[in-house]
LOVOSE-94053 format. One record per residue: residue number from 0; residue in three letters; x, z, y of N, C-alpha, C in turn. Coordinates in nm, 4 decimals. Each point is the difference from the previous one (the first is absolute). Layout:
   pos   code       n.xx       n.zz       n.yy      ca.xx      ca.zz      ca.yy       c.xx       c.zz       c.yy
   NUM    ALA          X          Z          Y          X          Z          Y          X          Z          Y
...
//
This chain:
   pos   code       n.xx       n.zz       n.yy      ca.xx      ca.zz      ca.yy       c.xx       c.zz       c.yy
     0    MET     1.9231    -0.2528    -0.8929    -0.0677     0.0630     0.1120     0.0033    -0.0954     0.1193
     1    PHE    -0.1025     0.0042     0.0799    -0.0049    -0.0868     0.1160    -0.0332     0.0828     0.1229
     2    SER     0.0291    -0.0555     0.1140    -0.0349     0.0675     0.1243    -0.0778    -0.0963     0.0879
     3    LEU    -0.0953     0.0547     0.0710    -0.0793    -0.0804     0.0912     0.0673     0.0014     0.1364
     4    ARG    -0.0069    -0.1110     0.0677     0.0590    -0.0089     0.1331    -0.1097     0.0163     0.1041
     5    PRO     0.0208     0.0897     0.0957    -0.0988     0.0120     0.1080     0.0209    -0.1088     0.1044
     6    ASN    -0.1049    -0.0381     0.0663     0.0054    -0.1001     0.1046    -0.1271     0.0134     0.0828
     7    TYR    -0.0142    -0.0797     0.1019    -0.1232    -0.0025     0.0779    -0.0542    -0.1413     0.0021
     8    GLY    -0.1309    -0.0108    -0.0142    -0.0664    -0.1289     0.0059    -0.1041     0.0024     0.1087
     9    VAL    -0.0478    -0.1164     0.0372    -0.1017    -0.0115     0.1035    -0.1242    -0.0611    -0.0610
    10    SER    -0.1137     0.0638     0.0270    -0.1275    -0.0531    -0.0459    -0.0269    -0.1295     0.0758
    11    ASP    -0.0081    -0.1103    -0.0740    -0.0051    -0.1323     0.0612    -0.1429    -0.0449     0.0264
    12    SER    -0.0811    -0.0003    -0.1018    -0.1393    -0.0406     0.0139    -0.0790     0.0749    -0.1055
    13    THR    -0.1300    -0.0072     0.0089    -0.0815     0.0756    -0.0945    -0.0975    -0.0905    -0.0721
    14    LEU    -0.0266     0.0355    -0.1248    -0.1047    -0.0639    -0.0786    -0.1110     0.1031    -0.0075
    15    SER    -0.1057    -0.0164     0.0764    -0.0972     0.1072     0.0116    -0.1267    -0.0279    -0.0782
    16    SER    -0.0600     0.1105    -0.0413    -0.1328    -0.0020    -0.0593    -0.0688     0.1261     0.0505
    17    SER    -0.1024    -0.0159     0.0775    -0.0709     0.1079     0.0699     0.0973     0.0739     0.0914
    18    SER     0.0043     0.1340    -0.0072     0.0852     0.0750     0.0912     0.1392     0.0245    -0.0570
    19    LEU     0.0220    -0.0285    -0.1284     0.1323     0.0166    -0.0612     0.0745    -0.1327     0.0005
    20    CYS     0.1325     0.0079    -0.0011     0.0781    -0.1230    -0.0019     0.1224     0.0157    -0.0895
    21    HIS     0.0515    -0.1121    -0.0440     0.1259    -0.0073    -0.0751     0.1029    -0.0590     0.0958
    22    PRO     0.0854     0.0825     0.0598     0.0963    -0.0562     0.0946     0.1093    -0.0790    -0.0715
    23    ARG     0.0461    -0.1051     0.0605     0.1150    -0.0755    -0.0501     0.1209     0.0541     0.0750
    24    VAL     0.0994     0.0475    -0.0747     0.1172     0.0632     0.0599     0.1204    -0.0917    -0.0183
    25    ARG     0.0803    -0.0127     0.1040     0.1197    -0.0841    -0.0038     0.1196     0.0870     0.0359
    26    PHE     0.1084    -0.0125    -0.0788     0.1239     0.0719     0.0289     0.1185    -0.0823    -0.0452
    27    THR     0.1172     0.0394     0.0460     0.1240    -0.0688    -0.0357     0.0861     0.0947    -0.0822
    28    THR     0.0486    -0.0464    -0.1147     0.0829     0.0825    -0.0873     0.1403     0.0150     0.0597
    29    ALA     0.0796     0.0864    -0.0625     0.1373     0.0213     0.0451     0.0833    -0.1271    -0.0134
    30    SER    -0.0373    -0.0869    -0.0945     0.0736    -0.1255    -0.0186    -0.0505    -0.1119     0.0910
    31    GLY    -0.1023     0.0287     0.0818    -0.0511    -0.0979     0.0951    -0.1191    -0.0812    -0.0478
    32    GLN    -0.0491     0.0278    -0.1196    -0.1146    -0.0730    -0.0545    -0.1286     0.0525     0.0645
    33    GLU    -0.0858    -0.0898     0.0465    -0.1266     0.0411     0.0605    -0.1082     0.0041    -0.1079
    34    ILE    -0.0702     0.1105    -0.0085    -0.1004     0.0230    -0.1039    -0.1358     0.0282     0.0644
    35    ASP    -0.1044    -0.0609    -0.0537    -0.1398     0.0294     0.0351    -0.0673     0.0593    -0.1215
    36    PHE    -0.0820     0.1022     0.0198    -0.0792     0.0534    -0.1105    -0.1276     0.0622     0.0528
    37    VAL    -0.0969     0.0136    -0.0886    -0.1271     0.0659     0.0311    -0.0056     0.1258    -0.0849
    38    PRO    -0.0199     0.1187     0.0605    -0.0058     0.1244    -0.0779    -0.1148    -0.0022    -0.1004
    39    SER     0.0102     0.0878    -0.0977    -0.0987     0.0032    -0.1079    -0.1280     0.0741     0.0374
    40    TYR    -0.0055     0.0578     0.1173    -0.1197     0.0749     0.0404    -0.0485    -0.0468     0.1366
    41    SER    -0.1270     0.0274     0.0279    -0.0598    -0.0345     0.1285     0.0152     0.1167     0.0961
    42    THR     0.0016    -0.0307     0.1265     0.0120     0.1043     0.1014    -0.0716    -0.0445     0.1264
    43    ASN    -0.0314     0.0954     0.0842    -0.0557    -0.0343     0.1307     0.0897     0.0523     0.1114
    44    THR     0.1212     0.0445    -0.0358     0.0901     0.0584     0.0992     0.1124    -0.0936     0.0443
    45    LEU     0.0244    -0.1077    -0.0717     0.1067    -0.0923     0.0377    -0.0585    -0.1225     0.0689
    46    HIS     0.0582    -0.0348     0.1109    -0.0449    -0.1174     0.0736     0.1199    -0.0880     0.0304
    47    GLU    -0.0260    -0.1208     0.0429     0.1072    -0.0963     0.0254     0.1013     0.0558     0.1002
    48    GLY     0.1277    -0.0112    -0.0381     0.1073     0.0457     0.0871     0.0488     0.1409    -0.0274
    49    TYR    -0.0709     0.0772    -0.0834     0.0437     0.1353    -0.0333     0.1264    -0.0059    -0.0842
    50    GLU     0.0928     0.0913     0.0278     0.1201     0.0111    -0.0816    -0.0237     0.1075    -0.1052
    51    VAL     0.0289    -0.0329    -0.1255    -0.0249     0.0920    -0.1113     0.1266     0.0164    -0.0833
    52    PRO     0.0213     0.1193    -0.0583     0.1157     0.0175    -0.0887    -0.0250    -0.0717    -0.1329
    53    VAL     0.1019    -0.0692    -0.0478    -0.0090    -0.0792    -0.1222     0.1121     0.0418    -0.0931
    54    GLN    -0.0269     0.0009    -0.1305     0.1048     0.0226    -0.0991    -0.0023    -0.1152    -0.0992
    55    TYR     0.1194    -0.0382    -0.0456     0.0099    -0.1111    -0.0948     0.1232     0.0183    -0.0870
    56    HIS    -0.0046    -0.0599    -0.1167     0.1147    -0.0011    -0.0898     0.0867    -0.1190     0.0390
    57    PRO     0.1319     0.0185     0.0149     0.0860    -0.1098     0.0448    -0.0064    -0.1248    -0.0893
    58    ASP    -0.0223     0.0178    -0.1302    -0.0068    -0.1142    -0.0905    -0.1370    -0.0675     0.0000
    59    HIS    -0.1037     0.0710     0.0451    -0.1374    -0.0522     0.0001    -0.0690     0.0335     0.1318
    60    PRO     0.0451    -0.0553     0.1105    -0.0595     0.0367     0.1292    -0.1451    -0.0448     0.0146
    61    GLN    -0.0435    -0.0969    -0.0800    -0.1385    -0.0459     0.0080    -0.0977     0.1061    -0.0511
    62    ASP     0.0501     0.1021    -0.0707    -0.0841     0.1098    -0.0486     0.0008     0.1183     0.0962
    63    ALA     0.0209    -0.0251     0.1267     0.0074     0.1060     0.1005    -0.1357     0.0682     0.0171
    64    PHE     0.0028     0.1184     0.0577    -0.1234     0.0705     0.0309     0.0172     0.0804     0.1278
    65    ILE    -0.1118     0.0295     0.0640     0.0023     0.0839     0.1195     0.0284     0.1426    -0.0445
    66    SER     0.0974     0.0614     0.0606     0.0386     0.1365    -0.0358    -0.0962     0.0969     0.0679
    67    SER    -0.1115     0.0272    -0.0675    -0.1029     0.0876     0.0555    -0.0412     0.1025    -0.1043
    68    PHE    -0.0730     0.1000     0.0435    -0.0496     0.1023    -0.0915    -0.0805    -0.0635    -0.1123
    69    MET    -0.0846    -0.0943     0.0348    -0.0866    -0.0644    -0.0986     0.0812    -0.0686    -0.1098
    70    GLU     0.0999    -0.0771     0.0384     0.0811    -0.0727    -0.0980     0.0883     0.0928    -0.0829
    71    LEU     0.0531     0.1051     0.0620     0.0979     0.0841    -0.0681    -0.0617     0.1118    -0.0830
    72    TRP    -0.1101     0.0580     0.0443    -0.0464     0.1247    -0.0614    -0.1400    -0.0013    -0.0585
    73    VAL    -0.0823    -0.0986     0.0270    -0.1392     0.0088    -0.0457    -0.0100     0.0010    -0.1526
    74    TRP     0.0737    -0.0867    -0.0706    -0.0094    -0.0018    -0.1471     0.0622     0.1230    -0.0649
    75    PRO     0.1172     0.0473     0.0446     0.0518     0.1243    -0.0585    -0.0923     0.1197     0.0234
    76    LEU    -0.0612     0.0071     0.1187    -0.0923     0.1111     0.0267    -0.1262    -0.0095    -0.0855
    77    LEU    -0.0524    -0.1202    -0.0169    -0.1179    -0.0162    -0.0858     0.0319     0.0351    -0.1453
    78    ALA     0.1145    -0.0455    -0.0491     0.0387     0.0307    -0.1376     0.0240     0.1496    -0.0170
    79    GLY     0.0669     0.0629     0.0956     0.0238     0.1444    -0.0069    -0.1293     0.0792     0.0077
    80    GLY    -0.0916    -0.0431     0.0868    -0.1298     0.0673     0.0106    -0.0806    -0.0116    -0.1282
    81    LEU    -0.0001    -0.1180    -0.0594    -0.0709    -0.0191    -0.1268     0.0629     0.0845    -0.1103
    82    GLY     0.1334     0.0044    -0.0030     0.0691     0.0836    -0.0991    -0.0339     0.1468     0.0172
    83    PHE    -0.0061     0.0465     0.1251    -0.0361     0.1393     0.0263    -0.1417     0.0297    -0.0476
    84    ILE    -0.0932    -0.0878     0.0298    -0.1400     0.0206    -0.0417    -0.0100     0.0025    -0.1528
    85    LEU     0.0666    -0.0929    -0.0683    -0.0056    -0.0030    -0.1466     0.0656     0.1240    -0.0610
    86    ALA     0.1118     0.0453     0.0573     0.0653     0.1215    -0.0501    -0.0906     0.1214     0.0204
    87    PHE    -0.0638     0.0086     0.1155    -0.0910     0.1107     0.0276    -0.1171     0.0000    -0.0982
    88    MET    -0.0568    -0.1171    -0.0254    -0.1111    -0.0093    -0.0947     0.0462     0.0383    -0.1407
    89    GLY     0.1203    -0.0394    -0.0386     0.0533     0.0367    -0.1313     0.0175     0.1498    -0.0145
    90    ILE     0.0519     0.0651     0.1033     0.0177     0.1466    -0.0030    -0.1347     0.0695    -0.0110
    91    VAL    -0.0977    -0.0456     0.0760    -0.1340     0.0606    -0.0054    -0.0598    -0.0181    -0.1389
    92    LEU     0.0121    -0.1180    -0.0587    -0.0551    -0.0241    -0.1335     0.0692     0.0858    -0.1058
    93    ILE     0.1309     0.0165     0.0109     0.0725     0.0849    -0.0958    -0.0476     0.1438     0.0106
    94    ARG    -0.0150     0.0489     0.1206    -0.0461     0.1388     0.0166    -0.1428     0.0192    -0.0501
    95    LEU    -0.0862    -0.0983     0.0256    -0.1378     0.0108    -0.0470    -0.0070    -0.0012    -0.1516
    96    THR     0.0790    -0.0840    -0.0642    -0.0033    -0.0048    -0.1465     0.0591     0.1274    -0.0604
    97    LYS     0.0994     0.0608     0.0641     0.0559     0.1257    -0.0503    -0.1025     0.1118     0.0087
    98    LYS    -0.0787     0.0043     0.1083    -0.1026     0.1034     0.0153    -0.1099    -0.0159    -0.1042
    99    THR    -0.0428    -0.1238    -0.0254    -0.1075    -0.0195    -0.0968     0.0493     0.0277    -0.1421
   100    ARG     0.1253    -0.0292    -0.0296     0.0544     0.0293    -0.1325     0.0090     0.1503    -0.0227
   101    SER     0.0417     0.0743     0.1018     0.0139     0.1450    -0.0177    -0.1361     0.0652    -0.0168
   102    ARG    -0.1045    -0.0540     0.0597    -0.1341     0.0563    -0.0148    -0.0559    -0.0272    -0.1398
   103    VAL     0.0331    -0.1140    -0.0592    -0.0517    -0.0373    -0.1306     0.0611     0.0898    -0.1090
   104    PHE     0.1278     0.0299     0.0076     0.0660     0.0744    -0.1069    -0.0079     0.1509     0.0165
   105    VAL    -0.0353     0.0504     0.1145    -0.0085     0.1450     0.0196    -0.1375     0.0478    -0.0428
   106    ARG    -0.0036     0.1073    -0.0853    -0.1305     0.0530    -0.0454    -0.0174     0.1411     0.0407
//
């Protein structure tokens, strides 16, 4: 089991394309190592000098990420939503097939 360490980083500069940008975030680990990284998603809310919450694994600080709703919850919510839709469709199909079977055998 591993634990992520919370920290704060500062948005240093941006790599922009149109109105969205990929901010470059810099932070210092608990051991004093300075790390730069670019998040995996684009945003238009972070600008140079903004302080952002960062989480990283102590053994792999280069794999850090911004601790935001998007990074933490978007994939679990999408997977859960898809699972709910598929389960709902399965229940509807089971009920429909049961109704058609009962109509065929009843005389």
